[in-house]
N, C-alpha and C positions, 0 to 999 in steps of 0.2 A: 080551518077544519081539518085538512089533510095533515097539517103540522102537528096538531094535537094528537090525532091518531097515531102518527108515527112515533111520537115521544111515548105515548102510553104503551104501545106495543113493544118498544125498546125496553122500557121499564120491566114489562111483564117477563120478556125473555131473559133479562139480566137476573131477576130474582129466581126464575126457574133454574138458571145455571147454578146460582148460589145454593139453593136448597138441594139440588142434585149432588153438588160437591159434599155438602154437609151430611147427606145420606150416605154416600160412599165412605166418607171418613169415619162415620159412626157405626159401621158394621162390626167393629171389634170391641165397642163400648157396651157395657152392660150396666143397667141401673140397679144398684144394690139396695138403695134405701131412698124413699121419696115421702117427705112428711109435710103437709100443709096444715095439720091441726083441724081439718075440717070435719063437719058431721058426716060428710061422705066417706071419709077414711075411719069413722068410728069414734071421733073424738067429741067429747062434750064438756061443758063448763065444769071446772073443779080440778082437783089436784091431778097432776099428770101421771103419778104412779099407778101402774096397772092398766093404762090406757094404750091403744085404743080398744074399745069394747069388742069382744069376741075375736080378737086377732091372736094368732099363735105366737107372735112376737110382740111383746109389750115393754114399756118402760119399767125398769126395775131398779132395785137398790141392792147394795151389798148387805149380806146378813149383819145384823147388829147395828145398822145405821137407820136413820130416819131422814130422808131428804125433805127439806122444807122449803117453801118459797116458789115452788114450781107449779104453776096453775094455768090450765087452759081457760082463756076468755075470749069468746066470740071468734073462734077460729085462728087464734094465735097463742103462743106461749108466753106468759108473763113471768118473769123471774124476779120476785121481790126481795129487796135487800134487807134481810132480817136480823143480821147479827147472829151472835151465838156460834155454834160450831160449824165448820165448813160442811157444805152438803154436796153430794154427788148423785146424779141419776143418770141412768145409761140405757141404751137399747142396742141390740146386736144387729149385724148384717153379715152376709156371707163372708167367710174368711178369704182375704186376699193376700197373697205372699209375694207376688212379682208384678212388675209393670207399674202402672199409675193407679192412684186413687185421686179423684177429683171431687171436692165438696164445695157446694155453693149454698149460701143461705143469706137471709136479711136479718139485721138487728137494728134496734132503736132504743136510745136511751130515754127513759121515763123519769124525769126528775127536774130539779132546779139547775140552772145553768152554772151555779157556783158550788155545786155538789158532784157526786161521782158514784160509781159502783165498782164491784169486783166480781165479775161473771165471766166465765170461760167456756169454750167449745175446743173440744179435743178429739182426736182419732187415736185409738189405742189398740193393744193387744191385751185382751182379757186374761190371757195367761200370766201376765205380769202383776196382777193386782194384789197378790200376797208375797211378793218377793222380799219386802222389807220386814217380814216376820211380825206383822202387826196382828195377826189372828183373824182379822175380818175386814175392817174398813179399808178401802183404797185411799191413797193419798196422792198428792201432786207428784211426788217422785217416781211413782209407778206408772205415769202415763206417758203419752207419745208426743205427737205434733200438737202444740198447745197455742192457742191464742186467747186474748181476753180484752174486754173493756176494763181498765185498771183504775183503781182509786188513787194510786200514787200521783198520776199526772193528768188524769182526765183524757188519756190517749188510748188508742188502740195498739197493742203490742203482741209480741210473740216471743216464745222461748227459743234460745239457741243453746244446745248442750252437746256433750260428747256421747250421749246415750246411756250414761251410767247413773242417771238419777239427779244430777244437779243442773247447772246452767244459769244463764242470765236472760233477762227480757230485754229486748231491743225496742225502743220507742221510736216512732216516726210522727210526723206532724199531721196525724189524723185525730182530731179532736172530736169527740162524740157528743159533747155535752150541749149542743144546740138542739138536739132531739131529732135530727134528720134520720130518714131512713137510709141505712148504709149497706149496699150490696158487698158481700164477701166471697172470697174465692180462695181455696187452698188446693194446692196440687202436691201429692205425696209421691216420691220416687222411691218405692220399696227396694229397688235393686242396688241403690247406693245409700239408702237411709238417710235421705234429705227431704226437705219440703220448702215450697215457696208459698207466699201469702200476699193477697191484695185486698185493700179496703178502699172501696170507692175509687178504684182504679189506681191507687197509690200503692207501689210494692212495699210491704211491710217486712217480709222475710225472703231472702235470696240464698237458697242452698243452706237453710238452718238444719242443725242436727236435732233429733228427737230427744226429749227428756230422758226417756227410756227406750232403748231399741227393743223392737219386738222379738219374741222367741220364735214366733211362727208366721206373722203377718199382722195386719190389722183386721179386726172383726167387731169394734164397739166404738159407738159414738158416746161420748161422756160429756155431760154439762155439769159445771160447778157453780155454786153460789157461795162465795167467800164469806165467812164470818168476821173477817178483818175490817170490813166496811159497815158501819152501822149509821143509818140516816133515817130519815122519815119513813114511815111505813108505806107511803105511796110511791116511793122511789124505787127503781129497778130498771129492768130491761125487757123489751119484747123481742121475740125471736120467731121467724116463720119461714117457710118455703125452703125446707132443707132438701137438698138432692145430693146423693153420693153415687158416684159412677165408678167403675173399675174397668180396666182395659189397657192395651198396649199404647193406645194414643188418646190424646185430649179430645174434648168435645168442641168443635169449631166455634159455636154460638157463645160459649162461655168466655171466649177471648174478649167479649164485650166488657167483662168485668176487669180486665187488666188495663 
């Protein structure tokens, strides 16, 4: 009886110390965007464009484009692999020019194990979206820190570039086609224009360069649905629990994703 009591008290004291340290370390971190696609946040079933209801900051499109395949279903975002033109949809967050940006999210492949998708998650500077003189629609070369579920290999990968609009994707052995839920973490170092990425605890990117360097900082989350992959209508990706935080230090409990 006394042994159980001492063990329980010891564990309580240990967790108290951990939470205290986490609180102290979090004092200079600020949540910039938190999205769980729930009804409590104003999300309802249907197209993501214009949601959440009644919010000052909603998911938007570039003029002249029509994002397709982005639909909220039962408290999560489903991205359907539709084919056709590339689709982009975006939401802004407070401009951050220095220090760190940390993004975490969960995604999950919805499809057959012998198929694949081409869907991406990007942090970018909206000031870059017309750099290539295309008149309206953003494109891949105008974006920043980029990761995706790729149709080429069925792997999760990330762009590594010199910041001028080109670059190559680096593949690692994180295959998403078994349909498991994969926790993701991206850390952006704005002061030296680099980023790191983890997928389910495996490091995908280590000091990778942005596809396009920001003019001011990062202020936009962009999702893409590539027209290059055309599969069955029910195939796609589920995305949920997005959190973007800015500050001069990382958030301790997010190290669990590394």
